[in-house]
C-alpha positions in Angstrom: 242.2 28.0 115.5 242.5 29.4 119.3 243.8 32.5 120.2 246.7 33.0 122.2 246.7 34.4 125.8 247.4 38.5 125.2 247.9 40.6 128.2 248.6 43.8 126.6 248.4 44.7 123.1 250.3 47.8 121.1 247.7 48.8 118.2 249.5 50.6 115.4 246.4 53.6 114.9 245.2 56.1 112.9 242.4 57.6 114.2 240.0 56.0 111.3 237.3 53.8 111.5 238.7 50.7 111.4 241.5 51.2 113.6 239.0 52.6 116.1 236.5 49.8 115.6 239.5 47.3 116.6 240.2 48.9 120.2 236.9 47.6 121.5 237.3 44.1 119.4 240.6 43.6 120.8 239.5 43.7 124.5 236.2 41.9 123.8 237.9 38.9 121.6 241.6 39.2 123.7 240.4 40.5 127.2 243.3 42.4 127.3 244.4 46.2 127.7 244.8 48.3 124.6 247.3 51.0 123.9 247.3 52.6 120.9 250.5 53.7 118.7 250.2 56.8 116.2 253.5 57.8 114.1 253.2 61.4 112.8 255.0 60.8 109.7 253.5 63.7 107.6 249.6 62.5 107.2 248.5 66.2 107.4 245.6 64.9 110.0 245.5 66.5 112.9 247.3 64.6 115.7 245.9 66.6 118.7 242.9 65.0 118.8 243.6 61.2 118.4 244.7 60.5 122.4 240.7 61.6 123.4 239.3 59.7 120.6 241.5 56.3 121.2 240.4 56.6 124.8 237.0 56.6 124.1 237.0 53.4 122.2 238.6 51.8 125.1 242.3 52.5 124.7 244.2 52.9 128.0 246.7 55.6 126.5 247.7 56.8 123.0 251.2 57.4 122.2 252.2 59.5 119.5 255.7 60.2 117.7 256.6 62.9 115.4 258.7 60.7 113.3 258.8 63.1 110.2 262.6 63.9 110.5 263.5 60.2 111.2 261.5 59.0 108.3 263.2 61.6 105.8 266.3 61.4 107.2 267.1 57.4 108.1 264.5 56.1 105.3 263.4 58.5 102.1 266.9 59.9 101.9 268.7 56.4 101.6 265.7 55.2 99.6 266.5 58.2 97.4 270.3 57.7 97.1 269.4 54.1 96.2 267.7 55.2 93.0 265.3 52.2 93.9 262.0 52.6 91.7 259.4 50.0 91.7 258.0 48.4 88.4 259.6 51.7 86.2 257.3 54.3 88.2 256.4 54.1 91.9 258.8 55.8 94.0 257.9 53.5 97.2 255.9 56.1 99.5 254.0 53.7 101.3 256.3 51.1 101.4 259.3 52.9 102.6 257.6 53.8 105.6 256.1 50.5 107.3 259.1 49.4 108.6 259.5 52.7 110.4 256.1 52.9 112.0 256.4 49.1 112.8 260.2 49.9 114.6 258.5 52.1 117.3 255.3 50.3 117.7 258.0 47.3 118.5 259.9 50.2 120.7 256.2 51.3 122.5 255.4 47.6 123.0 258.5 47.1 124.9 258.4 49.9 126.5 254.9 49.2 128.0 255.9 46.0 128.9 253.1 44.4 126.3 253.1 41.0 124.8 251.4 41.6 121.5 251.1 44.1 118.7 248.1 44.5 116.2 247.6 46.2 112.8 244.8 47.3 111.1 246.1 46.0 107.2 243.8 44.0 105.1 244.5 40.2 104.3 245.2 40.4 100.8 247.6 43.8 100.9 251.4 44.1 100.7 251.1 46.2 104.7 250.3 42.9 106.4 253.9 41.5 105.3 255.8 44.9 105.9 254.6 45.0 109.3 254.7 41.7 110.5 258.4 41.1 108.7 259.7 44.2 111.0 258.0 42.5 113.9 259.7 39.5 113.4 263.4 41.0 112.6 262.8 43.3 116.0 261.2 41.0 118.7 259.7 37.8 117.5 258.8 37.0 121.1 255.8 39.2 120.3 252.6 38.1 119.4 251.0 39.3 116.1 247.3 39.9 116.0 245.6 40.7 112.3 241.8 41.5 113.3 241.0 41.4 109.2 242.2 37.7 109.0 240.2 36.8 111.7 236.8 39.0 112.1 233.6 38.5 110.3 233.8 42.6 109.7 233.6 43.0 105.7 231.9 46.5 105.2 231.7 49.8 105.9 228.1 49.5 107.1 229.4 46.5 109.5 232.2 48.6 111.1 229.9 51.3 111.8 227.1 49.1 113.3 230.1 47.4 115.4 231.4 51.1 116.3 227.8 52.2 117.0 227.3 48.8 119.3 230.3 49.6 121.4 230.0 53.2 121.7 233.1 54.2 119.5 233.0 57.5 118.6 232.5 57.7 114.8 231.7 61.2 113.6 231.8 60.5 109.8 229.5 58.2 108.1 230.1 59.0 104.8 233.6 57.7 103.0 235.3 58.7 100.1 235.2 55.9 97.5 239.3 55.8 97.4 241.2 54.1 99.9 244.2 56.6 100.3 247.7 56.5 102.2 249.6 59.9 102.9 252.6 60.7 104.3 255.6 63.3 103.8 256.5 61.5 100.7 253.7 60.6 98.8 249.6 60.4 98.5 248.4 57.3 97.1 244.9 56.7 95.8 243.0 53.0 95.4 240.1 51.8 94.9 236.7 53.6 93.6 236.9 54.3 89.8 240.6 53.2 89.8 239.1 49.3 90.0 238.8 49.5 86.2 242.4 50.3 84.9 240.7 51.8 81.4 239.2 54.7 83.1 241.3 58.1 83.5 241.4 59.1 87.1 239.2 62.1 87.8 240.6 65.2 88.8 238.8 65.9 91.6 240.5 62.8 93.5 244.1 64.8 93.3 245.0 66.6 96.6 248.8 66.9 96.2 248.7 68.3 93.0 247.3 70.5 90.4 246.4 69.2 86.5 249.4 70.1 84.6 246.9 71.6 82.2 245.8 73.9 84.7 249.5 74.3 86.2 251.4 78.0 85.6 252.2 78.6 81.9 255.7 79.7 83.1 257.9 77.3 84.0 259.9 77.4 87.5 263.4 76.6 88.3 264.5 75.2 91.3 267.8 74.4 92.2 268.9 71.4 94.4 272.0 71.5 96.5 273.6 67.8 97.4 276.0 66.8 99.7 277.2 63.0 99.3 273.8 62.3 97.9 271.7 63.9 100.6 269.5 66.6 99.7 270.6 69.7 101.9 269.5 73.2 100.2 266.8 74.0 97.9 267.5 77.5 96.2 270.5 78.2 98.1 268.5 78.0 101.4 269.5 75.1 103.6 266.5 72.7 105.1 265.9 70.1 107.7 264.9 66.7 106.4 261.5 66.8 106.4 261.1 70.6 105.5 263.1 70.2 102.8 260.5 67.6 101.4 257.9 69.5 102.5 259.0 72.5 100.5 259.3 70.6 97.4 256.1 69.0 97.3 254.3 72.2 97.4 256.5 73.5 94.6 256.4 70.5 92.9 252.3 70.4 93.6 251.2 73.8 92.5 253.2 72.7 88.8 251.6 69.1 88.5 254.3 67.4 89.1 254.8 63.7 90.4 251.5 62.2 89.1 252.2 58.3 88.5 249.1 55.8 87.2 250.4 52.3 87.7 249.3 49.0 87.3 251.3 47.4 89.7 252.4 43.8 90.9 251.2 43.2 95.0 253.9 40.8 96.8 250.7 38.9 97.7 250.5 37.6 93.9 247.5 39.7 92.4 247.8 42.8 90.4 246.5 46.2 91.9 245.6 49.9 90.2 246.8 52.5 92.0 247.8 56.5 91.6 250.5 58.1 93.4 251.4 61.7 94.1 254.7 62.5 94.8 255.5 66.1 93.8 258.7 66.8 95.9 260.2 63.2 95.5 259.7 63.5 91.8 262.1 66.8 91.4 264.8 64.7 94.1 265.1 61.8 91.9 265.2 64.1 88.8 267.8 66.4 90.5 270.1 63.2 92.1 270.2 61.0 88.9 271.5 64.0 87.1 274.0 64.6 89.2 275.2 61.0 89.6 275.5 61.3 85.7 278.7 63.3 86.1 280.1 62.5 89.3 279.7 58.6 88.8 281.8 56.6 86.4 280.3 54.3 83.7 280.8 51.0 85.7 279.7 52.0 89.2 276.9 53.5 87.5 276.0 51.0 85.7 276.0 48.1 88.4 274.1 50.6 90.6 271.1 50.5 88.5 271.1 47.2 88.8 271.6 47.4 92.6 268.6 49.5 92.4 266.0 47.1 91.1 266.9 45.0 93.7 266.7 47.3 96.7 263.2 48.4 95.5 262.2 44.9 95.7 263.5 44.9 98.9 261.9 47.9 99.8 258.4 47.1 98.6 258.6 43.5 100.2 259.2 44.6 103.6 262.4 43.4 103.9 264.2 46.7 105.5 265.7 44.8 108.4 267.7 42.6 106.3 271.4 41.6 105.8 271.1 42.3 102.7 269.6 45.8 102.7 272.2 46.9 105.2 274.6 45.3 102.6 273.5 47.0 99.3 273.4 50.6 101.8 277.2 49.6 102.2 277.6 49.8 98.4 275.3 52.8 97.8 277.1 54.7 100.8 280.5 54.5 98.8 278.9 55.2 95.8 277.6 58.5 97.0 281.2 59.7 98.1 281.3 62.2 95.1 278.0 63.0 94.4 278.1 66.3 96.0 277.3 69.3 93.5 274.0 71.6 92.3 271.3 70.5 90.1 268.8 73.1 88.4 265.4 71.4 87.8 262.5 73.2 85.2 259.0 72.7 86.6 256.5 73.1 83.9 252.9 71.6 83.2 253.7 68.3 85.1 257.4 67.7 83.9 260.6 67.8 85.9 263.4 68.4 83.3 266.9 69.0 85.0 268.6 71.9 82.4 272.1 72.2 84.4 274.0 70.0 87.0 277.8 71.1 88.5 279.9 69.4 90.7 283.5 70.1 92.1 283.9 66.1 91.2 282.4 66.2 88.0 284.1 63.7 85.5 282.8 65.7 82.7 286.1 67.5 81.9 285.7 69.8 78.6 289.2 71.4 79.0 290.3 67.5 78.7 289.5 68.4 75.0 292.1 70.9 74.4 295.0 68.9 75.9 297.7 67.8 73.6 297.3 64.4 71.8 299.2 62.1 73.9 297.8 64.0 77.7 294.7 62.3 77.9 293.4 60.7 74.7 295.0 59.6 71.4 292.3 59.2 68.6 294.8 56.4 66.7 294.4 54.3 69.7 290.6 53.7 69.3 291.7 51.3 66.0 293.1 49.2 68.4 290.4 49.0 70.6 287.6 48.5 68.1 289.8 45.7 66.7 289.6 44.0 69.9 286.0 44.5 70.9 284.8 43.5 67.6 286.9 40.3 67.6 284.0 38.0 68.8 282.1 39.0 65.9 284.7 38.6 63.3 285.6 35.2 64.5 282.0 34.5 64.1 281.5 36.1 60.5 284.5 34.4 59.5 283.4 30.8 60.5 280.3 31.4 58.7 282.2 32.9 55.4 284.5 29.5 55.5 281.2 27.1 55.7 278.7 28.7 53.8 280.3 31.7 51.6 278.8 34.5 53.5 278.0 36.3 56.9 274.7 35.0 58.3 274.2 39.1 59.0 274.8 39.6 55.3 271.8 41.1 52.8 269.2 38.7 52.8 267.8 37.1 49.2 264.4 38.6 48.4 264.5 37.0 45.2 261.8 34.1 46.3 259.3 36.8 47.1 259.2 38.9 44.0 255.8 38.5 42.3 255.5 37.2 38.9 
């Protein structure tokens, strides 16, 4: 398959070995100018040295954008309000970050007059789909280069040899046995010992949280305040979106909160075993759910649970920039109209347990019970309700009785099983 003609490409750049090697590889194989783009979404890495490293690798420039607040405000908080959780456990930390990075990568490409974009995602993972669906949705004119689907590099040793041959500055020759992805919301771990799902993760692997066994013996109570489903305060202090999450990460990590061990179904069809640390996100999800429990009526809440599962699939599958996600957001926006109030969460030995909730829009009204019989609820109405609610069951039982003389749910006859 012939390579497309490319003049300038914008590469999603992290400064790690893979993306550092991709810079000279692109120049060598596509004879093009390479512009590196790095999004600061809370990786905790030293960003200041990246431009020099990128240009030393052969890039014409390196553009860095601090997107932490945008990530929290426009991606993480909508995700929180949706209640989306993938396959019962995963709070979608990596998945939700990719459309943000790819969106700004496209913006940089347009501003720089580039005709192509590139990423360092492998050909067997989910991220390649998330990046490329975003490229397609935002600017299908851009050519997409995915080196892992083209080159002959297959190991870290191969990459190190290529780096030495092309004078790429690589300081580390040793690599953790784990593949990690970190941002404001979480830290993921894959590979190494985790390739055997029977093995317990080693404690030295974790970086954001202490083990529940080593957590403080005294619980900590944190109070969270929400406005229309958006978290705005921690223990009475108003915080910017990114700062709020960072604060809860520290508090939750100290108590061993937010560890998830999961075998998940990748979009590309295979299963993978990963461990996630999401301390602040876990606290926020627990508190938000609790506030919804007193501010959203039954039918809306139950239907929102259905929406949440579909929303999780959309995020996981890289379909952020789609009409369906926007349509579901409109529903979610309405559902959050009265999700305003405070929740107290007790943190103890890996657990985040809501212990108090209040809202000016609470549908839980203890004072209703003290009203007169006709004011709110007449207990005698229950008889008619039960009769109508059970009518289908009554009709079926009457048919059974008329045909065989007993309901199919009557006590079974065990006489045939009696021993001699």
